[in-house]
C-alpha positions in Angstrom: 59.9 -11.3 -29.2 62.4 -8.4 -29.8 62.5 -5.7 -27.1 63.6 -2.1 -27.1 65.0 -2.6 -23.6 63.2 0.5 -22.2 60.9 1.1 -19.2 58.9 3.5 -21.3 55.3 2.2 -21.8 55.4 3.3 -25.4 58.4 1.2 -26.1 57.0 -1.7 -24.2 53.7 -1.6 -26.1 55.7 -1.5 -29.4 57.6 -4.6 -28.2 54.3 -6.4 -28.4 52.3 -4.6 -31.0 55.0 -3.3 -33.3 55.8 -6.6 -35.1 54.6 -6.8 -38.7 50.9 -7.8 -39.1 50.1 -7.6 -35.4 48.0 -4.5 -35.4 46.3 -5.6 -38.6 45.2 -8.8 -36.9 43.7 -6.6 -34.1 42.0 -4.5 -36.8 40.3 -7.5 -38.3 39.0 -8.7 -35.0 37.7 -5.2 -34.2 36.0 -5.3 -37.6 34.0 -8.4 -36.6 36.0 -11.3 -37.9 36.1 -14.3 -35.5 37.4 -17.1 -37.7 41.0 -17.7 -38.8 39.9 -17.7 -42.5 38.0 -14.4 -42.2 41.0 -12.7 -40.5 43.2 -13.9 -43.3 40.8 -12.6 -45.9 41.2 -9.1 -44.4 45.0 -9.5 -44.6 45.5 -11.4 -47.9 49.3 -11.3 -47.9 49.9 -12.8 -44.5 50.9 -16.5 -44.5 48.9 -19.0 -42.5 52.0 -19.7 -40.4 52.5 -16.1 -39.6 48.9 -15.5 -38.7 48.9 -18.5 -36.4 52.0 -17.1 -34.7 50.5 -13.6 -34.3 47.3 -15.0 -32.8 49.3 -17.1 -30.4 51.4 -14.1 -29.3 48.3 -11.9 -28.8 46.7 -14.7 -26.8 49.8 -15.1 -24.6 49.7 -11.4 -24.0 46.0 -11.4 -22.9 44.7 -9.5 -25.9 42.9 -12.3 -27.8 41.0 -15.3 -26.5 40.6 -18.5 -28.4 37.4 -20.5 -28.0 37.3 -24.3 -28.4 37.0 -25.8 -31.8 33.7 -26.5 -33.4 32.9 -28.0 -36.8 34.3 -24.9 -38.4 37.4 -24.6 -36.2 38.2 -22.2 -33.3 36.9 -18.7 -32.9 38.9 -15.7 -31.7 37.8 -12.6 -29.8 39.4 -9.6 -28.2 39.6 -9.2 -24.5 39.0 -5.9 -22.7 42.7 -5.1 -23.3 42.3 -5.8 -27.0 39.1 -3.8 -27.4 40.8 -0.8 -25.9 43.1 -0.8 -28.8 40.2 0.4 -31.0 40.9 4.1 -30.2 44.6 3.5 -30.8 44.0 2.1 -34.2 41.5 4.8 -35.1 44.0 7.6 -34.2 46.7 5.9 -36.1 44.5 5.4 -39.2 43.3 9.0 -39.0 46.9 10.3 -38.9 47.6 8.1 -42.0 44.6 9.5 -43.9 45.5 13.0 -43.0 49.2 13.0 -43.7 50.3 10.1 -46.0 50.2 10.6 -49.8 46.7 9.8 -51.1 48.0 8.4 -54.4 48.8 4.8 -53.7 51.7 2.9 -55.2 50.7 -0.2 -57.2 52.0 -2.5 -54.5 49.4 -1.2 -52.1 46.4 -1.9 -54.4 44.8 -5.2 -53.4 41.6 -6.4 -55.1 41.0 -9.0 -52.4 41.2 -6.6 -49.6 39.1 -4.0 -51.3 36.3 -6.4 -52.1 36.4 -7.9 -48.6 36.1 -4.5 -47.0 33.2 -3.6 -49.3 31.5 -6.8 -48.2 31.7 -6.0 -44.5 30.8 -2.3 -44.8 27.3 -2.7 -46.3 24.5 -0.6 -44.8 21.8 -3.3 -44.5 19.1 -0.8 -43.5 19.4 0.9 -46.9 19.1 -2.3 -49.0 16.0 -3.1 -50.9 13.6 -5.7 -49.4 14.4 -8.3 -52.1 17.9 -9.9 -52.4 20.0 -8.7 -55.4 23.5 -9.2 -56.7 26.0 -6.6 -57.5 28.6 -7.6 -60.1 32.0 -5.9 -59.6 34.4 -5.8 -62.5 38.0 -4.6 -62.1 39.1 -3.7 -65.6 42.8 -4.0 -64.8 42.8 -7.2 -62.9 43.2 -10.3 -65.1 41.1 -13.4 -65.1 38.4 -14.5 -62.6 40.0 -12.4 -59.8 38.8 -9.3 -61.6 35.1 -10.3 -61.4 33.3 -10.9 -58.1 29.7 -10.9 -57.0 28.2 -9.4 -53.9 24.9 -10.9 -52.6 23.1 -8.1 -50.9 20.2 -8.9 -48.7 19.2 -7.7 -45.2 19.8 -11.1 -43.6 23.1 -11.9 -45.4 26.0 -10.2 -47.2 28.2 -12.6 -49.2 31.2 -12.1 -51.4 31.2 -14.8 -54.1 33.3 -15.9 -57.1 30.1 -16.8 -59.0 26.6 -15.4 -59.1 24.8 -17.2 -56.3 21.6 -17.3 -58.2 19.8 -14.0 -57.8 19.2 -11.2 -60.3 22.2 -9.1 -61.2 20.7 -5.6 -61.0 23.9 -3.6 -60.5 27.3 -3.7 -62.2 30.2 -1.6 -60.8 33.0 -1.4 -63.3 36.3 0.4 -63.2 40.0 0.1 -62.6 41.2 -1.2 -59.2 43.0 2.2 -58.6 39.8 4.2 -59.2 37.5 2.0 -57.2 40.0 2.0 -54.3 40.3 5.8 -54.4 36.5 6.1 -54.3 36.2 3.6 -51.5 39.0 5.3 -49.4 37.4 8.7 -49.8 40.2 10.0 -52.1 37.7 10.6 -54.9 34.0 11.6 -54.7 31.6 9.5 -56.6 31.4 12.2 -59.3 35.2 12.3 -59.5 35.5 8.5 -59.7 32.9 8.5 -62.6 35.0 11.1 -64.4 38.0 8.8 -64.1 36.0 5.9 -65.7 34.1 4.2 -62.9 30.7 3.1 -64.1 27.6 2.0 -62.2 25.1 0.3 -64.5 21.6 -0.9 -63.8 18.0 0.4 -63.5 17.9 4.1 -62.7 16.5 3.6 -59.2 19.2 1.0 -58.3 22.0 3.2 -59.6 20.7 6.2 -57.6 20.4 4.1 -54.4 23.7 2.3 -54.8 26.0 4.7 -52.9 23.7 4.5 -49.9 24.1 0.7 -49.7 27.8 1.1 -48.6 29.3 2.9 -45.7 32.6 3.0 -47.5 36.0 2.7 -45.8 35.9 3.4 -42.0 38.1 6.5 -42.4 36.8 7.7 -45.8 35.5 11.0 -44.3 38.9 12.0 -43.0 40.3 14.7 -45.3 44.0 15.3 -46.0 45.7 17.9 -44.0 46.9 21.1 -45.6 50.5 20.6 -46.6 50.1 16.9 -46.9 51.1 15.3 -50.2 48.0 15.0 -52.4 46.0 17.6 -50.4 44.1 20.2 -52.2 
């Protein structure tokens, strides 16, 4: 591990947490992931080797614990020291929402990450009693990667490559950029619709659809005056 060579606690914390991907691994564990594969689904561009290395480093530092393997492999959890990073990450993310440009470059648009975040930010209490499937179509993503299915029921939320066998009562269709902007809070639902995002289905389902999702954790943070992209 590289070191800044300073006694300052900010520098010492950055020695551990400032390496690429490290804080995103913590973010995923704070978000409820406990399995290696689920952590990686939240960080689609990290390699398996790098994720293993970061989990090991965090374990050696007393931030993450690793439970014994079961039939599905080991599980990971944050220690008290790791859970205390929640406020650090929220403040960092809030600063990013307030001050960084709200128009994302193409390299920062990731369909896998968007759909995974949608899957874990469902408001189960607002779902109808019966299970339904929401089909999501990304108009500018080629092939099967541009179509996914969310199984929505109070007991289970699943992101699937194929319809798992329940009625498709909602279809959310639009470009990856527009759906991401709506999810992040950069566009209101009305603004996203004006830019081509479509929610199709029975009227009562379409009306209820926005309440089924809590959206991105920091979606309510508005850009600061003077920030690029601020009104």
